[in-house]
N, C-alpha and C positions, 0 to 999 in steps of 0.2 A: 972740488970745483969742476963744473962741466965745461968742456971745450965746445966752442961754436964751430959749426961747419963753415967752410969757405963759401962765399957767395959765388954762384956760377958766373963765369965770365960773360955769358950772354944775357945776364939779368939786367933788365931795364928798370931803373928806379923811378923813372918818369914816363910810364906808358901813356899812349894817347888815350884821351877820354872819349871813348866811343859810345854808341847808343846803349850798349849793355851796361856800361858804368852808370849812366844816368837813369836807366831803368831800375837799378838796385840802390841808387844813392838815397840817403835819408838826410833831412836837414839837420845841421848840427844843433840847431835851436828849435825845439818843437813849438814854442809859443811865438809865432811870427808877429802877432800884434805887439807883444812886449818887445821883441827885437826891434821893430820899427820905431817904437818910442825911445828905446835906448840908443839907437843910432841918431835920432833927432836930438835927444837930451841925455847924454851918458850919465849924468849925475842924478837923474830922476829918482832912482831907488835909494841912493845914498841920502838925498834930501828928505825923502819920505821917512826913512828910518830915523834920521836925526830928529825930525819933528815929533815922531812917536816917543823917542827917548826923552827929549826935552819936556814934552807934556807930562810924561810919567814922573820925571825928576821934580817937576814943579807941582805935582799933585793935581794937574789939570785933567779934565776928561780926555780919554783916549779915542772916543768914537770919531771925532772929526779927523784927526791925523790918520787913523786907521782907514777911514772911508776914503780919504784922498789917496792913500797908498793902494788900496784895492782898485781904484779907478785907473791907475797908471797903465795896466795892460790894455785897457779899452780906449785910451786916448787917441790911438791911431785909427780906430774904426770909424 
């Protein structure tokens, strides 16, 4: 088992977020259009997947539900 080094007493767990931080920061979610849709309707992807599965189980064509699911990321544009 490895031993962990003690954290230095001057270590700041919450350093100020200066310009350098924001210059290097990356969004946690790359697809911002999809993120906007999910913030507006968090269940959008779940509903789309449910419709695809229900259509598959019923033997119905999947093109419609899949097309609706593909349109979700573009709904905020």
